[in-house]
C-alpha atoms as one frame of an Amber mdcrd trajectory, in Angstrom:
protein
 119.159 113.229 102.709 122.447 114.420 104.180 124.458 112.509 101.589 122.500
 113.869  98.612 122.468 117.414 100.001 126.154 117.297 100.868 127.066 116.039
  97.430 124.976 118.772  95.814 126.627 121.423  97.981 130.187 120.319  97.239
 129.880 119.109  93.629 127.578 121.742  92.080 130.222 124.533  91.861 132.808
 122.264  90.217 133.307 123.220  86.616 136.011 123.445  84.023 136.909 126.985
  85.063 136.933 126.475  88.836 140.092 126.133  90.878 140.812 122.880  92.675
 139.001 119.770  91.534 138.163 119.660  87.837 135.310 117.851  86.146 136.402
 116.425  82.810 132.981 115.288  81.564 130.515 117.128  79.381 127.850 119.529
  80.616 125.209 116.867  79.973 127.056 114.429  82.181 127.413 117.051  84.897
 123.683 117.816  84.800 122.874 114.101  84.931 125.078 113.624  87.992 123.596
 116.664  89.728 120.102 115.394  88.901 120.851 112.053  90.549 122.205 113.824
  93.649 119.072 115.977  93.789 116.879 112.899  93.448 118.725 111.221  96.348
 118.205 114.384  98.424 114.484 114.523  97.555 114.077 110.828  98.357 115.740
 111.329 101.738 113.485 114.291 102.447 110.365 112.263 101.627 111.524 109.365
 103.824 112.165 111.843 106.639 108.654 113.275 106.254 107.097 109.799 106.289
 109.106 108.874 109.377 108.091 112.036 111.223 104.459 111.385 110.306 104.715
 107.902 111.794 106.427 109.136 114.974 103.911 111.928 115.560 100.732 109.981
 114.768 101.898 106.504 115.794 100.900 104.862 112.515 102.132 104.810 108.954
 100.278 106.676 106.242  99.632 104.427 103.247  99.703 107.374 100.862 103.097
 108.547 102.168 104.521 105.028 101.921 103.225 104.754  98.355 104.712 108.175
  97.514 108.125 107.155  98.895 108.105 103.866  96.976 107.018 105.645  93.796
 109.828 108.170  94.204 112.320 105.329  94.653 111.171 103.664  91.421 111.368
 107.024  89.613 114.943 107.534  90.837 115.918 104.088  89.556 114.256 104.794
  86.203 115.994 108.175  85.854 119.358 106.608  86.633 118.817 103.750  84.199
 117.488 105.811  81.305 120.024 108.574  81.900 122.877 106.111  81.850 121.509
 104.569  78.664 121.116 107.990  77.023 124.658 109.030  77.970 126.113 105.805
  76.588 124.180 106.240  73.315 125.325 109.862  72.947 128.995 108.950  73.283
């Protein structure tokens, strides 16, 4: 969660008109990268919630575990299809 949130915080303001580090890709590529960082942040947040649930109640919730695994598969699918779409557009 900290990695995804930190990347979002530091990378989101980078653009072609900003001072300092420059991003040389297209706007579509920038949005894809930011989407992946957001997905990593959301996955970390869901894992944190499932872990807190288990610590507080002393047992794992099957629905939370299924939600976390589903989110992980969705992140992998977004990354794969996004990468494929970007390579086809170039």
